[in-house]
N, C-alpha and C positions, 0 to 999 in steps of 0.2 A: 355580556357577562363580565363582572369585575375581575381584574387580574389579581392573583394572590401575591401579597407582599411578603408575608412572614408565615412560616409554618414550623412549629415545634412538635416533635414526635417522640412519644414514650419517654418523657423527661422524668428521671428519678434522681433524688438527692437525699443523702443521709447526713446527719450531724451526730457523730457518735452512734449511740443506739437508737436515735430518733429518726424516723422517716418523715422528712419535711414534704417531699413530693413523691408520689407513687404512680408511675406510668401515666403522666399527664400529657395530653396532646392538645394543641390549639392552633388555629390559623387566623390571620387577619388579612382582609382584602384591601386593595388600594381605596382610600377614601371612606373606609368603613369606620363606624363608631361602635366599638365593642366595649361592653362593661364587664369588668371582672369583679366578682363579689364573693364574700366568704367571711366567716367569723375570724376574729383574731386567732392566729396560729393555724389557719387553714392552708397556708402555703402561698398566698398571693405575693408577698414580698420576696420570697425565695424565687418564685417563677420570674418575677420582674428582674431580679438581679442576675439570673441565668441568661435571660434574653439580652440584657445590657452588658454582659461580660464580666460582671462583678464576681459572681460565683461560677464555678465549673460544675456542670452536671456529672453525676456518677455514671449515668447511662442516658442515651437519647441522642437525637439529631436535630439540628436547627438549619432551616433553609431561609435565606433572606435574598430577595430579588433573584431567586433561582440558584444562588450559591450555597453550597453545602458546608456546614461546619459541625465538627464533633465538639470543639471547644471554641468559645468566642473570647476575645479580649475586649475591654472597654473601648479601646481605640478603634478596633475593627467594627464593633457594633455602631459606633458613631459615624464611621466612614460609610456604613451602609444606610445611614439616615435614621437611626434610632436614637431618640432623645428622651430622657426621663426627667420629669419635673417633680422633685420631691417636695415635701411639705415646707422645707426651709428655703426652697427656691434657688439655693446656691448663688446668691447675689452678694455683692460687696456693699454693705449698708452705708459706708462712708463715701462711696463714689456716687456721682450723679447718674441720672437715668441714661444719658448719652454715653457716659463712660462704661456703664455696665453692659449696654447693648453692643458697643463697638469694640470692647477690649479684645475679644478672641480674634476678630478679623484683623485688627491692627497688629496683634502679636504675630499672627501668621505671616505677615508681610516681612517680618524681621527688621522693621525700622527701629532706630534708636532715638529718633527725635519725634516728639508728639506733634501731630498736625491737628490742631483743634478744629479747624474748619472741616477737615475730613471726618473727624469723629462725629461732629454734628450732622454732616451729610449722611453718613452711614446710618445713624440712629433715625433721622427723619425718614429716610427711604424705607427702613425696616418697619417703622411704625405705620407708615402709609400702606405697606403691603398687607398688614393685618387689619387696617381700617380703624385704628385707635389713635387717640390724641393724649399725650402725656407731656408735662413740663420737662424739657430736656436738662435744665440746669439745677434741678432739685435733687438732693441726696435721696437715694433709694430707701434708706432706713426711715425716712420721715413719711413715706407714702403708706396708704392703706394696704391691707393684705391683697385686695383685688387688683390694685395697680401694680404691686410687686409681682403678682402672678402673671400679669400681662407682659411685664418685662421679660420674665422667664420664657414665656411663649414666643415672644419676638426673637429672643436669642436663639431659641431652638430652630425657628424658621430660617434665621440668618445662617445657621449652620447646615442648611439644606436638609432639614428634617423631612422624612417621609412617613415616619410613625412617631407620634408623641404619646408617651405614657404619662398620665397624670395620677399621682398617688394622693388620694383623699383631697382633691383640689378645692372642695367647697367647705372644708371644716370651719373656717373662720369668716365665711362670707355671709352677707345679708341676702335675702331673697332677691332683691333687685340686682345685686352683684352676681348672683348665681345665674340669673337669666341673661345678663350681659355676657358672662362666660360661655353659656350655651350658644349664644349667637356667634361668638368667635369660633367655637368648635364646629358649628354648622358651616361657617364660612371656610374653615380649613378643609372640610369635606368637599366643598365645591372646588377647591384647588387640588383635590386628589390626595390630600394629606390625611392619613389614618390617625385615629385616636383610640387608645385604650384607657378607659375611665375607671379608676378604682375608687369605690365609695362604699360607706356603710348606710348612706341615706337612700333608702329604697324608693321613695317617691321620685327622687331625682334620677335614679337609675331607670325607672319607668319612663320618665320624661325624655331623656336624652339618648337612651340606648337603642341601637338597631338589632343587636344580638347580645345575649347575656350568657356568660359562662360562670358557673358556680363551683367553687372548691369547698370541700369539707374534709378535714383531717388528712390533708395532703392528696386527696383524690378529686378528680373531676366528676361531679355528680349530675351536672346538667349543662347542655349547650343548645340553646334554642333561640329562635327569633323573639325579640322583646314583645312583639304584638301578641304573642301567645301566653304571656305571663302577667300575673297580677302580684301585688305585694305579698299576699298571704302565701302564694305558691313559692315565691322567692324565699320568704322566711322559712317555710317548711324545709326546702332543700338545703338552705344554709345550716340549719340547726338539727335537722332530722326529727323535728317534733313540731307540734302546733304551739305557737306562741299565744298564751292566754292572757289577755289584758282585762277580761271581764270580771276577774275575781279581785280586782283592786278594791279595798275597803276604804271608803271615805268617812273618816271619823268627823263628827260634827264639832266645829269650833265651839269652845265654851264662852258664849257671849256674855254670861253672867259673871265671869271671872275678871280679874285684873289682867290687862294685856301683858303678854310676855315682853313685847317690845312696842314702844310708842315713840313715834318720831314727830316732832312739831317744828314746822317752818325751817327745816334743815336746808342750808345753802352752802354751796362751794362754787366760787366764781369760775366760769368756763367749764363747769361740770353740771351742776343742777341748781334749781332755785325753788325755795319755798315748798319743800317736800314734807308732807304730813301723811301718816298712815298708822294703823295699828295691826299688830300680829297677835292673834289670840292663841291660848293653849289649844293643842290638838289641831292646829291649822297649818296647811301649806299655802303660803301666799306667793303667787307668781308675780314677777315684774318683767315685762317685755318691752320691746322697742328695738328699732334698728340700731346698728352701730352709730355712735354719735348722739344717741338719745339721752345719754347720761346714766344709763342703767349700770354700767361697769364702774363708773366713778362713785355712784351711790353705794354700791357693794363695798368698794375699797374704803370709803369714808366710814361706813358703819364698823368696819374691821380695823380702823385706826391707821390705815396706810396713807390715806389722804384726809387728815382731820378737817372737819367742816369749819367754815368761817363763822357761821352763826346758826342758831337753832338749838333745839334740845332733844336729848335722847333719854328715854326712860326704860329701864329694865326691871320688870316685875314691879312697876310703880315707883321705883327709886331713880331719881335723876342721876345720870352717869356722865362723867367727863371722859371721853375717849380720845386721847391724843397720840396713841401709839398702838401697835399690834399687841404689845405686852399688856396694855390696859384692857383691850378687848378680850384677849384670851383669859386674863385673870378674872374678869367679870362674867365670863360664861358665854362668850360669842366665839364660834368657830367659823372657818372659811375654807370651802373647797373650791380652788381656783379652776378656771377653764383650761389653763395650760398646766396640766399636771407634771409635764416633763421639766419645765423651767421653774415653776413656782410651787409645786406640790410635793416633790420627792427629791431625795438624795440618791440619785441613780446608782452610783457604784456601791452604796452601802446595802447592808442586808435588809431583807423584808422585815425582820424582827426589829432592827434599829429604827427603821422608818415608822413602824407601827407605834413605838413607845416614845417618839421624840417629844411630843407635847407634854408628857408626864414624867420626863426623865428625872426631875428634881425629887419626885415622890419615891423614886427607886434608889435613892442614895443611902448608903449606910451612914452611921454616926461619924465615920472617918472620912466621908466624902467620896467613897468609891461606889460604883454602880453594883447593886446586888444582882449579879448575873442570873442567878437561879430565879429570882422574882421577876426579872425582866423577861426571861424566856417564858415563864408561866403566863404573864400578862399578854405577851405577843401571841403565843399559841392560842390563847383563849379568843382573841379578836380575829386571828386568822381563821379559826374554826367557825366563829359566829358569822363572819361575812363570807365564808366559803371561798377563801382565796385559794385558787388551785395551784399548789406548789408541793413538791416532795419534801421541801425543807425551808424553814424560816430563815436559815443562814445563807440562802442563795441571794445574790444581789437583786434588788427590786427591778433593775433593768432587764432581767431575764424573763419577766412576766409579760403576758399579753396586755394590751391596752385596758381591757375590761378588768383584769385582775389588778393592774396598777391602780386603777380608780378605786377599787375596793380597799386597797392599802391606804390611799389618801383619806377615804371615809373612816377607816379604822383608826387612823392617827387622831382624828378629831373626836370620834365617838369615845375613844379611851379617856378623853378629858371631860366627858359627860357635860357637853355644852347645853345651856338653856335655849340658845338660839343658834341654828346652823344655817349659814349663808352658803348656798350652792350655786356657783356660777357656771352654767353650761355643764351640768354633771355628767352628761353622756356624750360629750363631744368626742368623736373618734372612737366610739365604743360600738361593738357589734350588736346585732339586734337581740341576741339572747341575753347578753350582759345588760343591755339597756332595759329590758323588761324586768330583770332582777333588781336593778337599781331603783326603778320606779316602785316596785314592791317595798323596797327598803325605805324609801322616802315616806310612803304612806304609813308604814309601821312605826317610823320615828314619830310622826305626828300622833298616831294612836297612843303611843307611850308617853306623850306629853311634851316632846321636844318641838319647839316652834321652828318651822323650816321656811326660809326665804329663798325662793328658787328663781334665779335669773336665767332667762332663756328666750330665744326667738323660734324655738322648735314648737310649732303650734300643737301637734299631737301630744307632745310631751307635757305641755302646759295643761291640756285638757284631761290627760290621764292622771295627773298628780295633784293639781291645785284646787283648793276650794274657791279662792278668788284670784283674779288676775288684774294687775294694774298696768296700764299702758302709758309709756313715757314717750315724749316727743320734745326735742330741743331743751332737755333739762327739766321738764315739768311733767307731772302726772296729768294726763288729759282725759283719761277714761278709766272706768272700773267695770269688770265683768264678773258675774257670779256663774260658776260652772254649770249649775243646773238650768240656768236661763239663757245659755248661749250655746253655740256649736262652733266647730272648727272653721267653717266657711265664714261666719260672721267675724270671728276673731282674726282670721287671715285678712279679710277686707280691711278691718280697722288697722292692722299692723302695716299693711301696704299704704293705706291712706295717710298714716302717720309718718311716712318717709318724706323724701325730698330735702332733708337737711344735709345729706351727703355724709360720707365717712372718710373720704380720701382727699388728697391734694389734687389729683389729676381729674381731667374731664373725660371720662371713658366713654367712647362711642363705638360700638361694634358695628361693623359694616359688612 
């Protein structure tokens, strides 16, 4: 029988009048792979921060390796072998792989002179322990997300981790990289190292989890062996309701009309080549492909961030020159980025200000001041339309859950009434309930006449929202799928077959 590594009992945490955790208990055995799931705001992050010593619980007890703690500090948690890998990985992007891996160990020796041969030895030994290969002299900031994640895992193991908590570890990974990560996690298990895997991607939870704990509204609602659960059961316990995707209405594209967007022979060196397609009124057109396929560069090119080197773009039959984001916005193209935190929102600013930022010029008075009353009216209208869950539009947008932040990004662009809306990974990091609502919104936009270009490698998402799906590989469109004549399995096979181009600098091999 496996030995218990961590036990948290009756953990309760309040923030003002809000109960973030209500009498939550969990345990983790040595070498166990435990998945922790729940919607945004369910208490997952709070629980992780209490276990890692960042927050102090109002009530409850924690036992690590048999030692009892009423309150933990971050240092004590790390000393007991608990390491948390957050989504930013906490790396130094301007330092090399070797420097990132060896820094903590070198600092702990108290040396004042850098021994480069020792740094490389430490890094090589640490990578070998995990069974991966990475270029030691390359700056971490130039590597793929998957390779940077491996560096973070190697650092955790080097710090004698016995429990590694991974917060949304697959958010920006391709399917190939996800499977490589799972191989590493299974290898950690064989070494007796436990993993707590936090994710919104329920198919991945089913694949990697040995046991699953579900939180909802600060309470633990389920703790069960993963073999007893399917996706629908997990969805139900996460949300407290059945998630209905059958009611999505697929409006028929108007094939007799002028295309909303037509692209002819668009080319951007080192990005994509000779791209041609049409987006019709009432259509959601999907573009998929692994990282490195050119899908992201194409989206940014159409939005004016990476102007194409050659080719033509037509909007409602009229040729357009798009050399900047201002050009694209003015001509009726909106863009919802995959990274809403860094690219989509002004986090310290209010929800209302974020909502109206694309139309701020239309809210100016004759004297050049913002009409605050009009601004509040417009913002409240969109907050209500998109059901942004907040007690006040004056709260900072960073106070919202991920799903509600994404609604604000959508509201920001919809307020500008775009003719074409490019959505790049619209549900990345969003819980299952919010994801279903965003899918409904996408279909409703198409029904109302907005052309939607949806960039994603989430196969179920593509099948639930798109009329047609274009597959890219190495900068070119290599196939087209019509939703009614394909299924998830066929599309997934095609996506995997289109891989092999690689997305990172390193040569990752899980052992």
